[in-house]
PDB file of N, CA, C and O in Angstrom:
ATOM      1  N   MET A   1     -48.122 181.630  95.169  1.00  0.00           N
ATOM      2  CA  MET A   1     -48.065 182.556  96.275  1.00  0.00           C
ATOM      3  C   MET A   1     -49.328 183.400  96.253  1.00  0.00           C
ATOM      4  O   MET A   1     -50.043 183.429  95.251  1.00  0.00           O
ATOM      5  N   ARG A   2     -49.603 184.083  97.347  1.00  0.00           N
ATOM      6  CA  ARG A   2     -50.830 184.862  97.470  1.00  0.00           C
ATOM      7  C   ARG A   2     -50.507 186.330  97.742  1.00  0.00           C
ATOM      8  O   ARG A   2     -49.571 186.664  98.468  1.00  0.00           O
ATOM      9  N   ILE A   3     -51.327 187.197  97.123  1.00  0.00           N
ATOM     10  CA  ILE A   3     -51.263 188.627  97.398  1.00  0.00           C
ATOM     11  C   ILE A   3     -52.679 189.101  97.739  1.00  0.00           C
ATOM     12  O   ILE A   3     -53.659 188.429  97.417  1.00  0.00           O
ATOM     13  N   TYR A   4     -52.776 190.232  98.377  1.00  0.00           N
ATOM     14  CA  TYR A   4     -54.047 190.810  98.786  1.00  0.00           C
ATOM     15  C   TYR A   4     -54.249 192.109  98.015  1.00  0.00           C
ATOM     16  O   TYR A   4     -53.352 192.951  97.965  1.00  0.00           O
ATOM     17  N   VAL A   5     -55.432 192.273  97.412  1.00  0.00           N
ATOM     18  CA  VAL A   5     -55.711 193.456  96.612  1.00  0.00           C
ATOM     19  C   VAL A   5     -56.996 194.109  97.097  1.00  0.00           C
ATOM     20  O   VAL A   5     -57.996 193.438  97.353  1.00  0.00           O
ATOM     21  N   GLU A   6     -56.949 195.440  97.220  1.00  0.00           N
ATOM     22  CA  GLU A   6     -58.139 196.219  97.549  1.00  0.00           C
ATOM     23  C   GLU A   6     -58.342 197.244  96.434  1.00  0.00           C
ATOM     24  O   GLU A   6     -57.421 197.975  96.071  1.00  0.00           O
ATOM     25  N   PHE A   7     -59.560 197.285  95.898  1.00  0.00           N
ATOM     26  CA  PHE A   7     -59.933 198.250  94.870  1.00  0.00           C
ATOM     27  C   PHE A   7     -60.599 199.424  95.573  1.00  0.00           C
ATOM     28  O   PHE A   7     -61.589 199.241  96.281  1.00  0.00           O
ATOM     29  N   ILE A   8     -60.065 200.625  95.385  1.00  0.00           N
ATOM     30  CA  ILE A   8     -60.531 201.797  96.124  1.00  0.00           C
ATOM     31  C   ILE A   8     -61.182 202.794  95.160  1.00  0.00           C
ATOM     32  O   ILE A   8     -60.625 203.106  94.107  1.00  0.00           O
ATOM     33  N   GLY A   9     -62.346 203.280  95.527  1.00  0.00           N
ATOM     34  CA  GLY A   9     -63.023 204.304  94.727  1.00  0.00           C
ATOM     35  C   GLY A   9     -63.651 203.744  93.463  1.00  0.00           C
ATOM     36  O   GLY A   9     -64.045 202.579  93.414  1.00  0.00           O
ATOM     37  N   PRO A  10     -63.742 204.595  92.432  1.00  0.00           N
ATOM     38  CA  PRO A  10     -64.491 204.228  91.226  1.00  0.00           C
ATOM     39  C   PRO A  10     -63.720 203.380  90.209  1.00  0.00           C
ATOM     40  O   PRO A  10     -64.110 203.331  89.043  1.00  0.00           O
ATOM     41  N   ILE A  11     -62.663 202.728  90.610  1.00  0.00           N
ATOM     42  CA  ILE A  11     -61.891 201.907  89.671  1.00  0.00           C
ATOM     43  C   ILE A  11     -62.738 200.708  89.225  1.00  0.00           C
ATOM     44  O   ILE A  11     -63.445 200.103  90.030  1.00  0.00           O
ATOM     45  N   GLN A  12     -62.656 200.378  87.935  1.00  0.00           N
ATOM     46  CA  GLN A  12     -63.352 199.209  87.409  1.00  0.00           C
ATOM     47  C   GLN A  12     -62.696 197.956  87.979  1.00  0.00           C
ATOM     48  O   GLN A  12     -61.477 197.802  87.895  1.00  0.00           O
ATOM     49  N   ARG A  13     -63.485 197.071  88.553  1.00  0.00           N
ATOM     50  CA  ARG A  13     -62.880 195.860  89.109  1.00  0.00           C
ATOM     51  C   ARG A  13     -63.443 194.588  88.510  1.00  0.00           C
ATOM     52  O   ARG A  13     -63.121 193.491  88.968  1.00  0.00           O
ATOM     53  N   GLY A  14     -64.282 194.721  87.487  1.00  0.00           N
ATOM     54  CA  GLY A  14     -64.795 193.531  86.811  1.00  0.00           C
ATOM     55  C   GLY A  14     -65.513 192.612  87.777  1.00  0.00           C
ATOM     56  O   GLY A  14     -66.368 193.052  88.545  1.00  0.00           O
ATOM     57  N   GLU A  15     -65.166 191.348  87.738  1.00  0.00           N
ATOM     58  CA  GLU A  15     -65.826 190.334  88.562  1.00  0.00           C
ATOM     59  C   GLU A  15     -65.238 190.215  89.973  1.00  0.00           C
ATOM     60  O   GLU A  15     -65.712 189.411  90.776  1.00  0.00           O
ATOM     61  N   TRP A  16     -64.226 190.998  90.272  1.00  0.00           N
ATOM     62  CA  TRP A  16     -63.518 190.848  91.544  1.00  0.00           C
ATOM     63  C   TRP A  16     -64.238 191.571  92.679  1.00  0.00           C
ATOM     64  O   TRP A  16     -64.893 192.589  92.460  1.00  0.00           O
ATOM     65  N   ALA A  17     -64.113 191.044  93.876  1.00  0.00           N
ATOM     66  CA  ALA A  17     -64.646 191.687  95.075  1.00  0.00           C
ATOM     67  C   ALA A  17     -63.822 192.935  95.380  1.00  0.00           C
ATOM     68  O   ALA A  17     -62.713 193.083  94.867  1.00  0.00           O
ATOM     69  N   GLN A  18     -64.348 193.825  96.201  1.00  0.00           N
ATOM     70  CA  GLN A  18     -63.617 195.052  96.550  1.00  0.00           C
ATOM     71  C   GLN A  18     -62.305 194.729  97.254  1.00  0.00           C
ATOM     72  O   GLN A  18     -61.306 195.419  97.054  1.00  0.00           O
ATOM     73  N   LYS A  19     -62.301 193.701  98.063  1.00  0.00           N
ATOM     74  CA  LYS A  19     -61.087 193.230  98.742  1.00  0.00           C
ATOM     75  C   LYS A  19     -60.979 191.748  98.450  1.00  0.00           C
ATOM     76  O   LYS A  19     -61.917 190.990  98.696  1.00  0.00           O
ATOM     77  N   GLN A  20     -59.831 191.333  97.922  1.00  0.00           N
ATOM     78  CA  GLN A  20     -59.714 189.938  97.501  1.00  0.00           C
ATOM     79  C   GLN A  20     -58.268 189.478  97.518  1.00  0.00           C
ATOM     80  O   GLN A  20     -57.351 190.253  97.248  1.00  0.00           O
ATOM     81  N   ASP A  21     -58.078 188.202  97.840  1.00  0.00           N
ATOM     82  CA  ASP A  21     -56.775 187.553  97.705  1.00  0.00           C
ATOM     83  C   ASP A  21     -56.659 186.989  96.295  1.00  0.00           C
ATOM     84  O   ASP A  21     -57.649 186.551  95.708  1.00  0.00           O
ATOM     85  N   PHE A  22     -55.450 187.003  95.759  1.00  0.00           N
ATOM     86  CA  PHE A  22     -55.182 186.420  94.449  1.00  0.00           C
ATOM     87  C   PHE A  22     -54.008 185.471  94.562  1.00  0.00           C
ATOM     88  O   PHE A  22     -53.053 185.733  95.293  1.00  0.00           O
ATOM     89  N   ALA A  23     -54.080 184.370  93.838  1.00  0.00           N
ATOM     90  CA  ALA A  23     -52.941 183.464  93.708  1.00  0.00           C
ATOM     91  C   ALA A  23     -52.179 183.890  92.465  1.00  0.00           C
ATOM     92  O   ALA A  23     -52.762 184.002  91.386  1.00  0.00           O
ATOM     93  N   VAL A  24     -50.881 184.129  92.605  1.00  0.00           N
ATOM     94  CA  VAL A  24     -50.034 184.504  91.468  1.00  0.00           C
ATOM     95  C   VAL A  24     -48.782 183.634  91.475  1.00  0.00           C
ATOM     96  O   VAL A  24     -48.356 183.130  92.514  1.00  0.00           O
ATOM     97  N   GLU A  25     -48.216 183.475  90.306  1.00  0.00           N
ATOM     98  CA  GLU A  25     -46.978 182.702  90.170  1.00  0.00           C
ATOM     99  C   GLU A  25     -45.793 183.512  90.678  1.00  0.00           C
ATOM    100  O   GLU A  25     -45.763 184.735  90.544  1.00  0.00           O
ATOM    101  N   GLN A  26     -44.829 182.828  91.255  1.00  0.00           N
ATOM    102  CA  GLN A  26     -43.577 183.466  91.657  1.00  0.00           C
ATOM    103  C   GLN A  26     -42.975 184.155  90.445  1.00  0.00           C
ATOM    104  O   GLN A  26     -42.945 183.567  89.363  1.00  0.00           O
ATOM    105  N   GLY A  27     -42.498 185.374  90.591  1.00  0.00           N
ATOM    106  CA  GLY A  27     -41.875 186.108  89.504  1.00  0.00           C
ATOM    107  C   GLY A  27     -42.843 186.940  88.669  1.00  0.00           C
ATOM    108  O   GLY A  27     -42.436 187.549  87.679  1.00  0.00           O
ATOM    109  N   THR A  28     -44.127 186.974  89.055  1.00  0.00           N
ATOM    110  CA  THR A  28     -45.103 187.772  88.320  1.00  0.00           C
ATOM    111  C   THR A  28     -44.797 189.258  88.484  1.00  0.00           C
ATOM    112  O   THR A  28     -44.604 189.748  89.597  1.00  0.00           O
ATOM    113  N   LEU A  29     -44.757 189.958  87.367  1.00  0.00           N
ATOM    114  CA  LEU A  29     -44.525 191.404  87.398  1.00  0.00           C
ATOM    115  C   LEU A  29     -45.830 192.131  87.702  1.00  0.00           C
ATOM    116  O   LEU A  29     -46.905 191.677  87.310  1.00  0.00           O
ATOM    117  N   LEU A  30     -45.735 193.253  88.396  1.00  0.00           N
ATOM    118  CA  LEU A  30     -46.912 194.030  88.760  1.00  0.00           C
ATOM    119  C   LEU A  30     -47.760 194.364  87.536  1.00  0.00           C
ATOM    120  O   LEU A  30     -48.974 194.160  87.560  1.00  0.00           O
ATOM    121  N   GLY A  31     -47.152 194.867  86.477  1.00  0.00           N
ATOM    122  CA  GLY A  31     -47.896 195.219  85.271  1.00  0.00           C
ATOM    123  C   GLY A  31     -48.603 194.029  84.658  1.00  0.00           C
ATOM    124  O   GLY A  31     -49.747 194.143  84.218  1.00  0.00           O
ATOM    125  N   ASP A  32     -47.930 192.882  84.624  1.00  0.00           N
ATOM    126  CA  ASP A  32     -48.543 191.675  84.074  1.00  0.00           C
ATOM    127  C   ASP A  32     -49.731 191.227  84.929  1.00  0.00           C
ATOM    128  O   ASP A  32     -50.742 190.767  84.397  1.00  0.00           O
ATOM    129  N   PHE A  33     -49.609 191.359  86.243  1.00  0.00           N
ATOM    130  CA  PHE A  33     -50.729 191.014  87.114  1.00  0.00           C
ATOM    131  C   PHE A  33     -51.933 191.902  86.817  1.00  0.00           C
ATOM    132  O   PHE A  33     -53.057 191.412  86.707  1.00  0.00           O
ATOM    133  N   LEU A  34     -51.699 193.214  86.686  1.00  0.00           N
ATOM    134  CA  LEU A  34     -52.811 194.135  86.421  1.00  0.00           C
ATOM    135  C   LEU A  34     -53.504 193.785  85.103  1.00  0.00           C
ATOM    136  O   LEU A  34     -54.731 193.834  85.015  1.00  0.00           O
ATOM    137  N   VAL A  35     -52.733 193.438  84.096  1.00  0.00           N
ATOM    138  CA  VAL A  35     -53.326 193.019  82.819  1.00  0.00           C
ATOM    139  C   VAL A  35     -54.103 191.724  83.007  1.00  0.00           C
ATOM    140  O   VAL A  35     -55.176 191.563  82.426  1.00  0.00           O
ATOM    141  N   SER A  36     -53.582 190.800  83.805  1.00  0.00           N
ATOM    142  CA  SER A  36     -54.247 189.509  84.001  1.00  0.00           C
ATOM    143  C   SER A  36     -55.603 189.635  84.697  1.00  0.00           C
ATOM    144  O   SER A  36     -56.451 188.752  84.564  1.00  0.00           O
ATOM    145  N   ILE A  37     -55.812 190.730  85.440  1.00  0.00           N
ATOM    146  CA  ILE A  37     -57.114 190.898  86.099  1.00  0.00           C
ATOM    147  C   ILE A  37     -58.031 191.837  85.315  1.00  0.00           C
ATOM    148  O   ILE A  37     -59.073 192.256  85.818  1.00  0.00           O
ATOM    149  N   GLY A  38     -57.638 192.166  84.080  1.00  0.00           N
ATOM    150  CA  GLY A  38     -58.561 192.844  83.193  1.00  0.00           C
ATOM    151  C   GLY A  38     -58.249 194.261  82.770  1.00  0.00           C
ATOM    152  O   GLY A  38     -59.011 194.850  82.004  1.00  0.00           O
ATOM    153  N   PHE A  39     -57.150 194.831  83.244  1.00  0.00           N
ATOM    154  CA  PHE A  39     -56.812 196.188  82.842  1.00  0.00           C
ATOM    155  C   PHE A  39     -56.030 196.165  81.530  1.00  0.00           C
ATOM    156  O   PHE A  39     -55.206 195.277  81.310  1.00  0.00           O
ATOM    157  N   LEU A  40     -56.290 197.140  80.662  1.00  0.00           N
ATOM    158  CA  LEU A  40     -55.549 197.257  79.413  1.00  0.00           C
ATOM    159  C   LEU A  40     -54.173 197.851  79.683  1.00  0.00           C
ATOM    160  O   LEU A  40     -54.029 198.798  80.457  1.00  0.00           O
ATOM    161  N   ARG A  41     -53.170 197.281  79.036  1.00  0.00           N
ATOM    162  CA  ARG A  41     -51.797 197.737  79.282  1.00  0.00           C
ATOM    163  C   ARG A  41     -51.660 199.245  79.036  1.00  0.00           C
ATOM    164  O   ARG A  41     -50.923 199.922  79.753  1.00  0.00           O
ATOM    165  N   GLU A  42     -52.361 199.771  78.032  1.00  0.00           N
ATOM    166  CA  GLU A  42     -52.244 201.202  77.739  1.00  0.00           C
ATOM    167  C   GLU A  42     -52.925 202.082  78.785  1.00  0.00           C
ATOM    168  O   GLU A  42     -52.740 203.299  78.771  1.00  0.00           O
ATOM    169  N   HIS A  43     -53.701 201.497  79.684  1.00  0.00           N
ATOM    170  CA  HIS A  43     -54.359 202.259  80.745  1.00  0.00           C
ATOM    171  C   HIS A  43     -53.629 202.179  82.088  1.00  0.00           C
ATOM    172  O   HIS A  43     -54.025 202.849  83.042  1.00  0.00           O
ATOM    173  N   LEU A  44     -52.588 201.382  82.173  1.00  0.00           N
ATOM    174  CA  LEU A  44     -51.921 201.165  83.465  1.00  0.00           C
ATOM    175  C   LEU A  44     -51.326 202.441  84.048  1.00  0.00           C
ATOM    176  O   LEU A  44     -51.203 202.560  85.267  1.00  0.00           O
ATOM    177  N   GLY A  45     -50.960 203.383  83.209  1.00  0.00           N
ATOM    178  CA  GLY A  45     -50.402 204.644  83.686  1.00  0.00           C
ATOM    179  C   GLY A  45     -51.402 205.499  84.441  1.00  0.00           C
ATOM    180  O   GLY A  45     -51.019 206.455  85.114  1.00  0.00           O
ATOM    181  N   HIS A  46     -52.677 205.164  84.336  1.00  0.00           N
ATOM    182  CA  HIS A  46     -53.730 205.922  85.012  1.00  0.00           C
ATOM    183  C   HIS A  46     -54.150 205.284  86.342  1.00  0.00           C
ATOM    184  O   HIS A  46     -55.011 205.810  87.047  1.00  0.00           O
ATOM    185  N   ILE A  47     -53.542 204.164  86.669  1.00  0.00           N
ATOM    186  CA  ILE A  47     -53.877 203.458  87.903  1.00  0.00           C
ATOM    187  C   ILE A  47     -52.856 203.818  88.976  1.00  0.00           C
ATOM    188  O   ILE A  47     -51.647 203.740  88.755  1.00  0.00           O
ATOM    189  N   ILE A  48     -53.355 204.206  90.123  1.00  0.00           N
ATOM    190  CA  ILE A  48     -52.482 204.456  91.270  1.00  0.00           C
ATOM    191  C   ILE A  48     -52.340 203.134  92.011  1.00  0.00           C
ATOM    192  O   ILE A  48     -53.332 202.528  92.415  1.00  0.00           O
ATOM    193  N   VAL A  49     -51.099 202.694  92.185  1.00  0.00           N
ATOM    194  CA  VAL A  49     -50.833 201.434  92.878  1.00  0.00           C
ATOM    195  C   VAL A  49     -50.081 201.747  94.168  1.00  0.00           C
ATOM    196  O   VAL A  49     -49.001 202.339  94.149  1.00  0.00           O
ATOM    197  N   VAL A  50     -50.666 201.342  95.276  1.00  0.00           N
ATOM    198  CA  VAL A  50     -49.985 201.420  96.567  1.00  0.00           C
ATOM    199  C   VAL A  50     -49.633 199.986  96.940  1.00  0.00           C
ATOM    200  O   VAL A  50     -50.508 199.140  97.128  1.00  0.00           O
ATOM    201  N   ARG A  51     -48.338 199.734  97.042  1.00  0.00           N
ATOM    202  CA  ARG A  51     -47.846 198.387  97.374  1.00  0.00           C
ATOM    203  C   ARG A  51     -47.218 198.442  98.755  1.00  0.00           C
ATOM    204  O   ARG A  51     -46.230 199.141  98.976  1.00  0.00           O
ATOM    205  N   ASN A  52     -47.799 197.703  99.670  1.00  0.00           N
ATOM    206  CA  ASN A  52     -47.285 197.645 101.039  1.00  0.00           C
ATOM    207  C   ASN A  52     -47.091 199.048 101.617  1.00  0.00           C
ATOM    208  O   ASN A  52     -46.045 199.362 102.185  1.00  0.00           O
ATOM    209  N   ASP A  53     -48.112 199.878 101.461  1.00  0.00           N
ATOM    210  CA  ASP A  53     -48.188 201.226 102.031  1.00  0.00           C
ATOM    211  C   ASP A  53     -47.318 202.272 101.339  1.00  0.00           C
ATOM    212  O   ASP A  53     -47.147 203.367 101.875  1.00  0.00           O
ATOM    213  N   SER A  54     -46.759 201.965 100.157  1.00  0.00           N
ATOM    214  CA  SER A  54     -45.962 202.944  99.406  1.00  0.00           C
ATOM    215  C   SER A  54     -46.433 202.978  97.957  1.00  0.00           C
ATOM    216  O   SER A  54     -46.626 201.937  97.330  1.00  0.00           O
ATOM    217  N   ILE A  55     -46.615 204.193  97.432  1.00  0.00           N
ATOM    218  CA  ILE A  55     -47.005 204.325  96.026  1.00  0.00           C
ATOM    219  C   ILE A  55     -45.851 203.849  95.157  1.00  0.00           C
ATOM    220  O   ILE A  55     -44.692 204.171  95.416  1.00  0.00           O
ATOM    221  N   THR A  56     -46.176 203.080  94.123  1.00  0.00           N
ATOM    222  CA  THR A  56     -45.159 202.635  93.167  1.00  0.00           C
ATOM    223  C   THR A  56     -45.646 202.896  91.751  1.00  0.00           C
ATOM    224  O   THR A  56     -46.834 202.762  91.457  1.00  0.00           O
ATOM    225  N   ARG A  57     -44.722 203.270  90.880  1.00  0.00           N
ATOM    226  CA  ARG A  57     -45.002 203.429  89.453  1.00  0.00           C
ATOM    227  C   ARG A  57     -44.240 202.366  88.663  1.00  0.00           C
ATOM    228  O   ARG A  57     -44.341 202.310  87.438  1.00  0.00           O
ATOM    229  N   ASP A  58     -43.478 201.521  89.364  1.00  0.00           N
ATOM    230  CA  ASP A  58     -42.630 200.520  88.719  1.00  0.00           C
ATOM    231  C   ASP A  58     -43.438 199.257  88.412  1.00  0.00           C
ATOM    232  O   ASP A  58     -43.579 198.373  89.257  1.00  0.00           O
ATOM    233  N   LEU A  59     -43.963 199.192  87.190  1.00  0.00           N
ATOM    234  CA  LEU A  59     -44.776 198.047  86.789  1.00  0.00           C
ATOM    235  C   LEU A  59     -43.926 196.823  86.471  1.00  0.00           C
ATOM    236  O   LEU A  59     -44.463 195.746  86.212  1.00  0.00           O
ATOM    237  N   GLU A  60     -42.596 196.981  86.488  1.00  0.00           N
ATOM    238  CA  GLU A  60     -41.686 195.870  86.223  1.00  0.00           C
ATOM    239  C   GLU A  60     -41.206 195.192  87.505  1.00  0.00           C
ATOM    240  O   GLU A  60     -40.390 194.272  87.451  1.00  0.00           O
ATOM    241  N   THR A  61     -41.704 195.640  88.649  1.00  0.00           N
ATOM    242  CA  THR A  61     -41.308 195.028  89.917  1.00  0.00           C
ATOM    243  C   THR A  61     -41.991 193.675  90.077  1.00  0.00           C
ATOM    244  O   THR A  61     -43.141 193.503  89.673  1.00  0.00           O
ATOM    245  N   CYS A  62     -41.284 192.719  90.664  1.00  0.00           N
ATOM    246  CA  CYS A  62     -41.855 191.394  90.915  1.00  0.00           C
ATOM    247  C   CYS A  62     -42.682 191.426  92.187  1.00  0.00           C
ATOM    248  O   CYS A  62     -42.261 191.954  93.216  1.00  0.00           O
ATOM    249  N   LEU A  63     -43.865 190.849  92.089  1.00  0.00           N
ATOM    250  CA  LEU A  63     -44.696 190.719  93.284  1.00  0.00           C
ATOM    251  C   LEU A  63     -44.100 189.655  94.194  1.00  0.00           C
ATOM    252  O   LEU A  63     -43.440 188.723  93.736  1.00  0.00           O
ATOM    253  N   GLU A  64     -44.347 189.812  95.495  1.00  0.00           N
ATOM    254  CA  GLU A  64     -43.809 188.873  96.477  1.00  0.00           C
ATOM    255  C   GLU A  64     -44.929 188.344  97.358  1.00  0.00           C
ATOM    256  O   GLU A  64     -45.969 188.985  97.510  1.00  0.00           O
ATOM    257  N   GLU A  65     -44.710 187.187  97.927  1.00  0.00           N
ATOM    258  CA  GLU A  65     -45.679 186.570  98.829  1.00  0.00           C
ATOM    259  C   GLU A  65     -46.143 187.565  99.878  1.00  0.00           C
ATOM    260  O   GLU A  65     -45.327 188.202 100.543  1.00  0.00           O
ATOM    261  N   GLY A  66     -47.459 187.697 100.025  1.00  0.00           N
ATOM    262  CA  GLY A  66     -48.015 188.556 101.062  1.00  0.00           C
ATOM    263  C   GLY A  66     -48.128 190.023 100.701  1.00  0.00           C
ATOM    264  O   GLY A  66     -48.583 190.820 101.521  1.00  0.00           O
ATOM    265  N   ASP A  67     -47.721 190.407  99.481  1.00  0.00           N
ATOM    266  CA  ASP A  67     -47.858 191.815  99.088  1.00  0.00           C
ATOM    267  C   ASP A  67     -49.298 192.265  99.262  1.00  0.00           C
ATOM    268  O   ASP A  67     -50.238 191.499  99.048  1.00  0.00           O
ATOM    269  N   ARG A  68     -49.454 193.532  99.659  1.00  0.00           N
ATOM    270  CA  ARG A  68     -50.766 194.178  99.770  1.00  0.00           C
ATOM    271  C   ARG A  68     -50.801 195.304  98.757  1.00  0.00           C
ATOM    272  O   ARG A  68     -49.989 196.228  98.810  1.00  0.00           O
ATOM    273  N   LEU A  69     -51.751 195.221  97.832  1.00  0.00           N
ATOM    274  CA  LEU A  69     -51.913 196.255  96.815  1.00  0.00           C
ATOM    275  C   LEU A  69     -53.225 196.978  97.029  1.00  0.00           C
ATOM    276  O   LEU A  69     -54.245 196.350  97.312  1.00  0.00           O
ATOM    277  N   ALA A  70     -53.208 198.287  96.896  1.00  0.00           N
ATOM    278  CA  ALA A  70     -54.418 199.105  96.868  1.00  0.00           C
ATOM    279  C   ALA A  70     -54.417 199.778  95.506  1.00  0.00           C
ATOM    280  O   ALA A  70     -53.446 200.438  95.136  1.00  0.00           O
ATOM    281  N   LEU A  71     -55.502 199.614  94.759  1.00  0.00           N
ATOM    282  CA  LEU A  71     -55.594 200.142  93.399  1.00  0.00           C
ATOM    283  C   LEU A  71     -56.686 201.187  93.324  1.00  0.00           C
ATOM    284  O   LEU A  71     -57.792 200.977  93.822  1.00  0.00           O
ATOM    285  N   SER A  72     -56.373 202.321  92.698  1.00  0.00           N
ATOM    286  CA  SER A  72     -57.371 203.355  92.470  1.00  0.00           C
ATOM    287  C   SER A  72     -56.999 204.077  91.180  1.00  0.00           C
ATOM    288  O   SER A  72     -55.960 203.795  90.583  1.00  0.00           O
ATOM    289  N   VAL A  73     -57.848 205.009  90.751  1.00  0.00           N
ATOM    290  CA  VAL A  73     -57.592 205.752  89.520  1.00  0.00           C
ATOM    291  C   VAL A  73     -57.417 207.228  89.819  1.00  0.00           C
ATOM    292  O   VAL A  73     -57.909 207.752  90.818  1.00  0.00           O
ATOM    293  N   LEU A  74     -56.695 207.880  88.916  1.00  0.00           N
ATOM    294  CA  LEU A  74     -56.527 209.325  89.021  1.00  0.00           C
ATOM    295  C   LEU A  74     -57.862 210.002  88.707  1.00  0.00           C
ATOM    296  O   LEU A  74     -58.535 209.640  87.742  1.00  0.00           O
ATOM    297  N   LEU A  75     -58.234 210.970  89.513  1.00  0.00           N
ATOM    298  CA  LEU A  75     -59.460 211.730  89.273  1.00  0.00           C
ATOM    299  C   LEU A  75     -59.106 213.196  89.112  1.00  0.00           C
ATOM    300  O   LEU A  75     -58.221 213.722  89.787  1.00  0.00           O
ATOM    301  N   GLY A  76     -59.808 213.832  88.212  1.00  0.00           N
ATOM    302  CA  GLY A  76     -59.599 215.262  88.022  1.00  0.00           C
ATOM    303  C   GLY A  76     -60.828 216.026  88.444  1.00  0.00           C
ATOM    304  O   GLY A  76     -61.880 215.446  88.711  1.00  0.00           O
ATOM    305  N   GLY A  77     -60.689 217.288  88.499  1.00  0.00           N
ATOM    306  CA  GLY A  77     -61.836 218.130  88.866  1.00  0.00           C
ATOM    307  C   GLY A  77     -61.340 219.457  89.400  1.00  0.00           C
ATOM    308  O   GLY A  77     -60.140 219.727  89.442  1.00  0.00           O
ATOM    309  N   GLY A  78     -62.270 220.256  89.796  1.00  0.00           N
ATOM    310  CA  GLY A  78     -61.797 221.511  90.343  1.00  0.00           C
ATOM    311  C   GLY A  78     -62.868 222.509  90.578  1.00  0.00           C
ATOM    312  O   GLY A  78     -62.591 223.615  91.041  1.00  0.00           O
TER     313      GLY A  78
END
């Protein structure tokens, strides 16, 4: 199945384009997908994930055909 991912802002995206489709296996968990594209599991709590226009913190959710993910990182300042 295919999902669409957009990397927003200063998030590290490795070899991936800013906007890219990915092929994933049915039943792939969100957290496992993020690790598969290069993020360390211990850093996943710092990634903001918007799935189909809603923020999610549930890394145990199964991705579905056509999901749209927007990934960014928490920034501090003041």
